[in-house]
C-alpha positions in Angstrom: 7.6 -93.7 -23.2 10.4 -95.4 -23.9 12.2 -95.5 -27.0 13.4 -98.9 -28.8 17.1 -99.2 -28.9 17.0 -100.1 -32.6 15.1 -96.9 -33.3 17.6 -94.9 -31.6 20.7 -96.7 -33.5 18.6 -96.1 -36.7 18.3 -92.6 -36.2 22.2 -92.0 -35.2 23.0 -93.9 -38.5 20.9 -92.0 -40.6 22.5 -88.8 -39.0 25.9 -89.9 -39.3 25.4 -90.7 -43.2 23.8 -87.3 -43.5 26.7 -85.5 -41.8 29.4 -87.6 -43.4 27.8 -86.8 -47.0 27.8 -83.2 -46.3 31.6 -83.0 -44.9 32.8 -85.1 -47.6 31.0 -83.1 -50.3 32.7 -79.9 -49.2 36.2 -81.0 -49.3 38.2 -79.0 -51.4 39.9 -81.1 -54.3 43.5 -80.2 -52.6 42.6 -82.3 -49.6 40.9 -85.5 -51.2 44.4 -87.4 -50.9 44.7 -86.8 -47.3 41.3 -87.8 -46.8 41.8 -91.2 -48.7 44.5 -91.7 -46.6 42.1 -91.1 -43.2 39.7 -93.8 -44.7 42.3 -96.3 -45.3 43.2 -95.8 -41.5 39.6 -96.1 -40.7 39.3 -99.4 -42.6 42.1 -101.0 -41.2 40.4 -100.2 -37.8 37.3 -101.9 -39.1 39.3 -105.0 -39.9 40.7 -105.1 -36.5 37.3 -105.0 -35.2 35.8 -107.7 -37.7 38.6 -110.3 -36.5 37.7 -109.7 -32.7 34.3 -110.4 -33.9 34.9 -113.2 -36.1 37.0 -114.5 -33.3 35.0 -113.9 -30.1 31.7 -115.2 -31.4 30.5 -118.7 -30.6 27.9 -119.1 -33.4 28.6 -119.8 -37.0 26.5 -116.9 -38.2 28.7 -114.4 -36.2 31.9 -115.9 -37.6 30.6 -116.1 -40.9 29.4 -112.2 -40.8 33.1 -111.5 -39.1 34.9 -113.2 -41.9 32.8 -111.4 -44.5 33.2 -108.1 -43.0 37.2 -108.9 -42.9 37.2 -109.7 -46.6 35.1 -106.5 -47.5 37.2 -104.1 -45.5 40.2 -105.4 -46.9 39.1 -104.9 -50.5 38.3 -101.7 -49.2 41.7 -101.0 -48.0 43.6 -102.2 -50.9 41.3 -100.4 -53.4 41.7 -96.9 -51.4 45.5 -97.6 -51.3 45.6 -98.0 -54.9 43.0 -94.8 -55.7 45.3 -93.0 -53.4 48.7 -94.1 -55.2 47.1 -92.8 -58.3 46.1 -89.5 -56.9 49.6 -88.9 -55.8 51.0 -89.8 -59.1 49.2 -86.7 -60.3 51.2 -84.4 -58.3 54.3 -85.8 -59.6 56.2 -83.6 -62.3 56.2 -85.3 -65.5 59.6 -85.5 -67.3 59.8 -83.6 -70.3 59.9 -85.9 -73.6 62.9 -86.3 -75.4 63.0 -84.4 -78.9 62.3 -87.1 -81.6 64.0 -87.0 -84.8 62.3 -85.4 -87.7 61.2 -87.6 -90.3 60.0 -86.7 -93.6 56.2 -87.4 -93.8 55.0 -90.8 -95.5 53.5 -89.2 -98.5 56.4 -87.4 -99.7 59.0 -89.2 -102.0 62.6 -89.0 -100.8 64.4 -88.9 -104.4 63.3 -89.4 -108.1 61.8 -92.5 -108.9 60.8 -92.7 -112.6 
């Protein structure tokens, strides 16, 4: 009995989702920033593959699908860098606030007015 290649690819896809979910879910918070950087690198590789797919296909469906893949991967990379930058900002030391001059409360009169 021969199993269809589509079924095999679907099984591999489902297993990859399952393993990926459990690997990412168990990452400690200290490793989230490096993990984001790695996913940005993977998305950059996907952009290269999508450009090749769009350029090397002869039909319009493949070219449109490749162009959409390039656009979606570019959005993913851009968003990933924004999130990574924001996460790195959290690790920077905050500068101490300058001491504000003390002012009298607004409800208190500053002198006698009769």
